[in-house]
MMTF fields as JSON, N, C-alpha, C and O atoms, coordinates in Angstrom:
{
  "mmtfVersion": "1.0.0",
  "mmtfProducer": "UNKNOWN",
  "numBonds": 431,
  "numAtoms": 432,
  "numGroups": 108,
  "numChains": 1,
  "numModels": 1,
  "chainsPerModel": [1],
  "groupsPerChain": [108],
  "chainIdList": ["A"],
  "bondAtomList": [4, 2, 8, 6, 12, 10, 16, 14, 20, 18, 24, 22, 28, 26, 32, 30, 36, 34, 40, 38, 44, 42, 48, 46, 52, 50, 56, 54, 60, 58, 64, 62, 68, 66, 72, 70, 76, 74, 80, 78, 84, 82, 88, 86, 92, 90, 96, 94, 100, 98, 104, 102, 108, 106, 112, 110, 116, 114, 120, 118, 124, 122, 128, 126, 132, 130, 136, 134, 140, 138, 144, 142, 148, 146, 152, 150, 156, 154, 160, 158, 164, 162, 168, 166, 172, 170, 176, 174, 180, 178, 184, 182, 188, 186, 192, 190, 196, 194, 200, 198, 204, 202, 208, 206, 212, 210, 216, 214, 220, 218, 224, 222, 228, 226, 232, 230, 236, 234, 240, 238, 244, 242, 248, 246, 252, 250, 256, 254, 260, 258, 264, 262, 268, 266, 272, 270, 276, 274, 280, 278, 284, 282, 288, 286, 292, 290, 296, 294, 300, 298, 304, 302, 308, 306, 312, 310, 316, 314, 320, 318, 324, 322, 328, 326, 332, 330, 336, 334, 340, 338, 344, 342, 348, 346, 352, 350, 356, 354, 360, 358, 364, 362, 368, 366, 372, 370, 376, 374, 380, 378, 384, 382, 388, 386, 392, 390, 396, 394, 400, 398, 404, 402, 408, 406, 412, 410, 416, 414, 420, 418, 424, 422, 428, 426],
  "bondOrderList": [1, 1, 1, 1, 1, 1, 1, 1, 1, 1, 1, 1, 1, 1, 1, 1, 1, 1, 1, 1, 1, 1, 1, 1, 1, 1, 1, 1, 1, 1, 1, 1, 1, 1, 1, 1, 1, 1, 1, 1, 1, 1, 1, 1, 1, 1, 1, 1, 1, 1, 1, 1, 1, 1, 1, 1, 1, 1, 1, 1, 1, 1, 1, 1, 1, 1, 1, 1, 1, 1, 1, 1, 1, 1, 1, 1, 1, 1, 1, 1, 1, 1, 1, 1, 1, 1, 1, 1, 1, 1, 1, 1, 1, 1, 1, 1, 1, 1, 1, 1, 1, 1, 1, 1, 1, 1, 1],
  "groupList": [{"groupName": "UNK", "atomNameList": ["N", "CA", "C", "O"], "elementList": ["N", "C", "C", "O"], "formalChargeList": [0, 0, 0, 0], "bondAtomList": [1, 0, 2, 1, 3, 2], "bondOrderList": [1, 1, 2], "singleLetterCode": "X", "chemCompType": "L-PEPTIDE LINKING"}],
  "groupTypeList": [0, 0, 0, 0, 0, 0, 0, 0, 0, 0, 0, 0, 0, 0, 0, 0, 0, 0, 0, 0, 0, 0, 0, 0, 0, 0, 0, 0, 0, 0, 0, 0, 0, 0, 0, 0, 0, 0, 0, 0, 0, 0, 0, 0, 0, 0, 0, 0, 0, 0, 0, 0, 0, 0, 0, 0, 0, 0, 0, 0, 0, 0, 0, 0, 0, 0, 0, 0, 0, 0, 0, 0, 0, 0, 0, 0, 0, 0, 0, 0, 0, 0, 0, 0, 0, 0, 0, 0, 0, 0, 0, 0, 0, 0, 0, 0, 0, 0, 0, 0, 0, 0, 0, 0, 0, 0, 0, 0],
  "groupIdList": [1, 2, 3, 4, 5, 6, 7, 8, 9, 10, 11, 12, 13, 14, 15, 16, 17, 18, 19, 20, 21, 22, 23, 24, 25, 26, 27, 28, 29, 30, 31, 32, 33, 34, 35, 36, 37, 38, 39, 40, 41, 42, 43, 44, 45, 46, 47, 48, 49, 50, 51, 52, 53, 54, 55, 56, 57, 58, 59, 60, 61, 62, 63, 64, 65, 66, 67, 68, 69, 70, 71, 72, 73, 74, 75, 76, 77, 78, 79, 80, 81, 82, 83, 84, 85, 86, 87, 88, 89, 90, 91, 92, 93, 94, 95, 96, 97, 98, 99, 100, 101, 102, 103, 104, 105, 106, 107, 108],
  "secStructList": [7, 7, 7, 3, 3, 3, 3, 3, 3, 7, 6, 6, 2, 2, 2, 2, 2, 2, 2, 6, 6, 7, 4, 4, 4, 2, 2, 2, 2, 2, 2, 2, 1, 7, 7, 1, 3, 3, 3, 3, 3, 7, 1, 6, 6, 1, 3, 3, 3, 3, 3, 3, 7, 7, 7, 1, 1, 4, 4, 4, 1, 4, 4, 4, 6, 1, 2, 2, 2, 2, 6, 6, 7, 7, 7, 3, 3, 3, 3, 7, 7, 7, 7, 6, 6, 6, 6, 2, 2, 2, 2, 2, 2, 2, 2, 2, 2, 2, 2, 2, 2, 7, 7, 7, 7, 7, 7, 7],
  "xCoordList": [0.659, -0.136, 0.833, 1.89, 0.735, 1.126, 0.922, 0.035, 2.084, 1.421, 2.74, 3.811, 2.35, 2.265, 3.657, 3.2, 4.461, 5.407, 5.644, 6.231, 5.205, 6.354, 7.004, 6.855, 7.659, 9.293, 9.833, 10.787, 8.931, 9.759, 11.011, 10.91, 11.882, 13.447, 13.269, 13.092, 13.338, 13.237, 14.232, 15.29, 14.175, 14.855, 16.005, 16.726, 16.579, 17.659, 18.348, 19.558, 17.772, 18.769, 18.588, 19.257, 17.983, 18.482, 19.941, 20.891, 19.284, 20.667, 22.179, 23.187, 22.085, 23.425, 23.74, 24.94, 22.77, 23.421, 23.719, 24.293, 23.142, 23.221, 25.594, 26.622, 25.184, 26.635, 27.622, 28.759, 26.853, 28.019, 28.184, 28.58, 27.788, 27.955, 26.553, 26.654, 25.727, 24.637, 23.507, 22.95, 23.28, 22.382, 22.784, 22.26, 23.919, 24.889, 24.132, 24.514, 22.784, 22.699, 21.397, 21.097, 20.877, 19.858, 20.118, 19.499, 20.621, 21.033, 20.694, 19.924, 21.428, 21.565, 19.894, 19.153, 19.691, 18.49, 17.572, 16.575, 17.649, 16.729, 17.345, 16.694, 18.746, 18.725, 18.693, 18.905, 18.248, 17.648, 15.904, 15.15, 15.382, 13.865, 12.934, 11.789, 14.166, 13.637, 12.603, 11.889, 12.593, 10.924, 10.386, 11.252, 9.274, 8.878, 9.442, 10.015, 9.233, 9.141, 9.833, 10.131, 10.5, 11.032, 11.1, 11.695, 10.756, 10.296, 10.651, 10.353, 11.373, 12.357, 11.662, 11.689, 11.232, 11.105, 10.454, 10.548, 10.018, 9.408, 8.147, 7.582, 7.474, 6.056, 5.8, 6.874, 5.142, 5.475, 7.124, 7.656, 7.422, 8.584, 9.554, 10.705, 9.53, 10.581, 11.151, 10.682, 12.202, 12.615, 12.034, 11.836, 11.775, 10.328, 10.509, 10.573, 10.564, 10.739, 9.522, 8.913, 9.043, 7.807, 8.345, 9.035, 8.056, 8.196, 6.74, 5.621, 7.038, 6.177, 6.513, 7.276, 6.057, 6.425, 6.154, 5.653, 5.998, 4.921, 5.259, 6.478, 4.531, 4.433, 3.264, 2.076, 3.993, 3.039, 2.065, 0.874, 2.72, 2.588, 2.68, 3.203, 2.486, 2.943, 4.521, 5.149, 4.881, 5.407, 6.304, 7.179, 6.434, 7.878, 7.488, 7.748, 6.704, 6.785, 8.461, 9.406, 8.501, 9.937, 11.279, 11.779, 11.464, 12.322, 11.835, 12.683, 10.688, 10.964, 10.828, 10.806, 10.712, 10.581, 11.63, 11.209, 13.099, 13.554, 14.819, 15.185, 15.384, 16.016, 16.118, 16.999, 14.869, 14.854, 14.849, 15.152, 14.212, 13.198, 15.991, 16.608, 16.364, 16.997, 18.48, 19.315, 18.717, 19.386, 18.979, 19.951, 17.852, 17.684, 16.47, 16.036, 16.132, 15.286, 13.909, 13.321, 13.186, 11.945, 11.048, 11.463, 9.809, 8.667, 7.892, 8.137, 6.763, 6.767, 5.164, 4.471, 4.842, 3.245, 3.28, 4.09, 2.492, 2.306, 0.617, -0.312, 1.0, -1.041, -1.198, -0.17, -2.064, -2.049, -2.725, -3.292, -2.542, -2.753, -2.567, -1.574, -3.502, -3.837, -3.573, -3.931, -2.88, -2.924, -4.401, -5.482, -4.224, -6.064, -6.235, -6.673, -6.016, -5.79, -6.712, -7.243, -6.385, -6.605, -7.628, -8.579, -8.256, -9.013, -10.606, -11.798, -9.982, -11.046, -11.856, -13.045, -10.607, -10.651, -11.156, -11.303, -11.782, -12.564, -13.852, -14.865, -14.066, -15.261, -16.006, -16.176, -16.33, -17.639, -17.794, -18.919, -16.908, -17.182, -17.754, -18.816, -17.074, -17.552, -19.17, -20.146, -19.025, -20.711, -21.636, -22.476, -20.939, -21.692, -21.941, -23.023, -20.975, -20.561, -22.429, -23.28, -22.098, -22.57, -24.065, -24.525, -24.807, -25.772, -26.384, -27.495, -24.974, -25.433, -25.526, -26.568, -24.607, -23.821, -24.584, -24.441, -25.309, -25.227, -26.347, -27.35, -25.471, -27.28, -28.215, -27.83, -29.123, -29.618, -29.975, -30.956, -29.097, -30.115, -31.253, -31.69, -31.795, -33.333, -33.391, -32.883, -33.555, -34.091, -34.949, -34.794, -35.524, -36.012, -35.707, -36.439],
  "yCoordList": [-0.845, -0.313, 1.083, 0.626, 2.079, 3.519, 4.33, 4.13, 5.397, 6.41, 7.134, 6.672, 8.299, 9.523, 10.315, 10.656, 10.304, 10.522, 11.856, 12.301, 12.664, 14.436, 13.896, 13.299, 14.46, 14.772, 16.206, 16.582, 17.232, 18.502, 18.318, 17.695, 18.874, 18.931, 20.442, 21.494, 20.332, 21.909, 22.488, 21.878, 24.493, 24.899, 25.246, 25.776, 25.021, 25.555, 23.833, 23.923, 22.222, 20.922, 20.97, 20.026, 21.667, 21.537, 22.662, 22.773, 23.357, 24.805, 23.92, 23.871, 23.574, 22.869, 22.318, 22.45, 21.106, 20.105, 20.127, 19.268, 21.872, 22.045, 22.386, 22.29, 22.828, 23.75, 22.465, 22.375, 21.517, 20.497, 19.326, 18.295, 19.562, 18.381, 16.961, 15.741, 17.656, 16.402, 15.801, 14.705, 17.292, 16.732, 15.362, 14.67, 15.643, 14.558, 12.58, 11.735, 12.405, 11.872, 10.877, 9.684, 12.234, 12.291, 10.791, 9.776, 11.112, 9.9, 8.694, 7.943, 8.233, 7.138, 6.781, 6.012, 7.858, 7.138, 6.873, 6.221, 7.179, 7.421, 6.004, 5.277, 5.76, 4.491, 2.629, 1.519, 3.206, 2.209, 2.676, 1.703, 3.761, 3.157, 3.181, 2.874, 3.727, 3.468, 3.861, 3.406, 4.402, 5.72, 5.048, 4.818, 4.89, 5.545, 6.949, 7.076, 7.501, 9.346, 9.596, 8.749, 11.393, 11.824, 13.45, 13.722, 14.073, 15.788, 16.397, 16.061, 17.388, 18.116, 19.793, 20.472, 20.203, 21.744, 22.253, 21.636, 23.011, 23.759, 24.272, 25.19, 23.529, 23.361, 24.379, 24.357, 25.101, 25.875, 26.324, 26.314, 26.675, 27.382, 26.157, 26.589, 25.296, 23.793, 23.26, 23.546, 22.491, 22.167, 20.901, 20.433, 20.386, 19.397, 18.187, 18.613, 17.165, 16.523, 15.501, 15.211, 14.867, 14.198, 12.878, 12.861, 11.816, 10.718, 9.896, 10.247, 8.709, 7.772, 7.208, 7.077, 5.968, 4.668, 3.822, 4.251, 2.006, 1.033, 0.673, 0.8, 0.003, -0.489, -1.421, -1.148, -2.944, -3.907, -4.339, -4.646, -4.277, -4.608, -2.242, -1.132, -2.408, -2.022, -1.894, -0.912, -3.411, -3.645, -3.062, -3.043, -1.898, -1.428, -0.246, 0.661, 0.074, 1.8, 1.493, 1.234, 1.588, 1.656, 2.597, 3.722, 0.987, 0.952, 2.4, 2.873, 2.731, 4.552, 5.527, 6.653, 5.367, 6.74, 6.897, 7.683, 6.129, 6.098, 7.298, 8.128, 6.588, 7.153, 8.921, 9.637, 9.153, 10.52, 11.959, 13.147, 10.693, 11.003, 10.835, 11.805, 10.164, 9.881, 10.816, 11.188, 11.106, 10.891, 12.851, 13.605, 13.341, 14.484, 15.522, 16.628, 14.597, 15.477, 15.804, 16.605, 14.863, 15.397, 15.617, 15.887, 15.502, 15.36, 14.648, 15.01, 13.4, 12.996, 12.683, 12.139, 13.064, 12.514, 11.609, 11.761, 10.382, 9.445, 9.202, 9.041, 9.314, 9.251, 8.201, 7.976, 7.113, 6.028, 7.493, 8.562, 7.214, 7.354, 7.057, 6.332, 7.265, 5.769, 6.273, 7.36, 5.243, 6.284, 6.601, 6.732, 6.668, 7.185, 5.221, 5.046, 4.459, 3.724, 2.142, 1.043, 3.024, 2.371, 3.375, 2.604, 4.702, 4.964, 4.353, 4.306, 4.008, 3.518, 2.052, 1.765, 1.143, -0.144, -0.046, -1.081, 1.132, 1.303, 1.99, 1.379, 2.918, 2.782, 2.111, 2.329, 1.104, -0.203, 0.133, 0.558, 0.0, 0.365, 1.647, 1.83, 2.261, 4.137, 4.33, 4.962, 3.714, 4.105, 3.375, 3.969, 1.779, 1.16, 2.293, 2.865, 2.472, 3.636, 4.853, 4.944, 5.719, 6.369, 5.875, 6.425, 4.869, 4.612, 4.048, 4.271, 3.212, 2.721, 4.113, 4.322, 5.211, 6.095, 7.507, 8.516, 7.633, 9.568, 9.615, 9.04, 10.684, 11.598, 12.835, 13.656, 12.581, 13.663, 14.945, 15.123, 16.138, 16.786, 17.215, 17.191, 17.907, 18.92, 20.373, 21.106, 20.625, 21.447, 22.877, 23.522, 23.453, 23.805, 25.682, 26.171],
  "zCoordList": [-0.081, 0.383, -0.443, -0.878, -0.626, -1.053, 0.354, 1.184, 0.412, 1.888, 1.441, 1.046, 1.617, 1.106, 3.07, 4.161, 2.848, 4.016, 3.907, 2.92, 4.935, 4.91, 6.338, 7.404, 5.633, 6.827, 6.879, 6.198, 8.019, 7.912, 9.142, 10.199, 8.76, 9.427, 10.182, 9.568, 11.356, 12.134, 12.149, 12.306, 11.912, 11.13, 11.496, 10.651, 13.052, 14.144, 13.777, 13.566, 13.658, 13.721, 11.903, 11.484, 10.805, 9.375, 9.034, 8.259, 10.255, 10.189, 10.639, 9.934, 11.358, 12.115, 11.362, 11.12, 10.258, 9.361, 8.431, 7.761, 8.008, 6.236, 6.678, 6.008, 8.381, 8.342, 8.36, 7.898, 9.021, 9.047, 8.529, 9.074, 7.184, 6.0, 6.692, 6.826, 6.889, 8.284, 7.52, 7.579, 6.486, 5.377, 3.998, 3.126, 4.575, 3.63, 3.44, 2.631, 4.746, 5.635, 4.55, 4.494, 3.76, 4.043, 2.094, 1.778, 1.808, 0.216, 0.783, 0.185, 2.464, 2.826, 2.934, 2.321, 4.159, 4.337, 3.132, 3.442, 1.978, 0.559, -0.115, -0.865, 0.31, -0.163, 0.608, 0.119, 2.235, 2.576, 2.296, 2.258, 2.144, 2.709, 1.087, 0.758, 0.359, -1.085, -1.633, -2.527, -1.256, -2.0, -3.808, -4.652, -4.023, -5.089, -5.823, -6.905, -5.274, -5.263, -4.415, -3.572, -4.377, -3.224, -3.646, -4.689, -3.194, -3.506, -2.157, -1.011, -2.642, -1.46, -1.371, -2.397, -0.456, -0.665, 0.623, 1.684, 0.533, 2.025, 2.513, 1.917, 3.978, 4.301, 5.436, 6.039, 5.96, 7.216, 7.989, 9.099, 6.644, 7.135, 6.981, 6.921, 6.927, 7.69, 5.926, 4.824, 6.279, 4.918, 5.233, 6.355, 4.088, 4.175, 2.919, 1.766, 3.077, 1.985, 1.762, 2.792, 0.473, 0.497, -0.032, -1.051, 0.612, 0.099, -0.341, 0.034, -1.234, -1.354, -1.521, -2.478, -0.285, -0.402, 0.019, 1.058, 0.089, -0.191, 0.722, 0.834, 1.982, 3.184, 3.279, 3.109, 3.679, 3.359, 5.001, 4.981, 6.002, 7.176, 8.217, 8.115, 8.374, 10.041, 10.696, 11.094, 10.618, 11.287, 11.164, 12.029, 9.216, 8.246, 8.561, 7.77, 9.898, 9.6, 10.154, 9.408, 11.412, 12.009, 10.924, 10.95, 9.807, 9.557, 8.177, 7.421, 8.174, 7.51, 8.273, 7.778, 9.536, 9.687, 11.096, 11.945, 11.428, 12.185, 12.359, 13.191, 10.422, 10.061, 10.364, 10.839, 9.873, 10.319, 11.431, 11.548, 12.127, 14.049, 14.326, 14.766, 14.118, 14.902, 14.139, 14.964, 12.871, 12.233, 12.091, 12.117, 11.982, 11.674, 12.543, 12.221, 13.832, 14.286, 14.169, 14.896, 12.799, 11.757, 12.874, 14.001, 12.569, 12.241, 10.837, 9.686, 11.269, 10.473, 10.357, 11.216, 9.348, 8.814, 8.027, 7.113, 8.03, 7.041, 7.138, 7.929, 5.58, 4.673, 4.218, 3.579, 4.107, 2.916, 1.037, 1.263, 0.206, -0.87, -1.401, -1.336, -3.041, -3.983, -5.581, -6.036, -6.289, -7.666, -8.456, -7.881, -9.555, -10.664, -10.092, -8.956, -10.602, -11.018, -9.518, -9.672, -8.308, -7.406, -7.303, -7.43, -7.147, -6.833, -8.096, -7.794, -9.377, -10.163, -9.619, -9.759, -8.861, -7.806, -7.056, -6.406, -6.557, -5.281, -5.887, -5.544, -6.566, -7.469, -6.091, -4.892, -7.193, -6.674, -4.688, -4.423, -3.487, -2.663, -2.136, -1.541, -2.389, -1.905, -2.661, -2.257, -3.592, -4.825, -3.013, -2.337, -2.722, -2.3, -0.887, -0.759, -0.048, 1.049, 1.328, 2.213, -0.493, -0.299, 0.222, 1.224, -0.432, -1.242, 0.823, 1.304, 1.667, 3.218, 3.765, 4.386, 3.677, 4.977, 4.336, 5.025, 3.183, 2.829, 4.066, 4.489, 4.323, 5.052, 3.98, 3.147, 4.332, 4.354, 4.722, 5.444, 4.195, 4.643, 3.937, 2.787, 5.857, 5.757, 5.263, 6.112, 4.861, 4.365, 4.703, 3.666, 5.346, 5.932, 6.563, 7.423]
}
């Protein structure tokens, strides 16, 4: 299953890492994590990485997150995501949920 990992680096930690070549650890982590895609930018004023990773079992989470926590004091958010084909495959279950659980709003 695909997940989007948002990895935010606290400004002070990232600044120190840049000044001491500590960001050299990022390629090492990426080589271990093997993301499907990796993007880098800023979010809410912090240097941020956005990774698409695959995880079949929850027990795989520490291997994905711990390197970032330990090396860069990162804040991590993980969100399940789908590609278009996954969404198309999910359409019947979405339609069934709409039938079973949609609320009608009272007008008045």
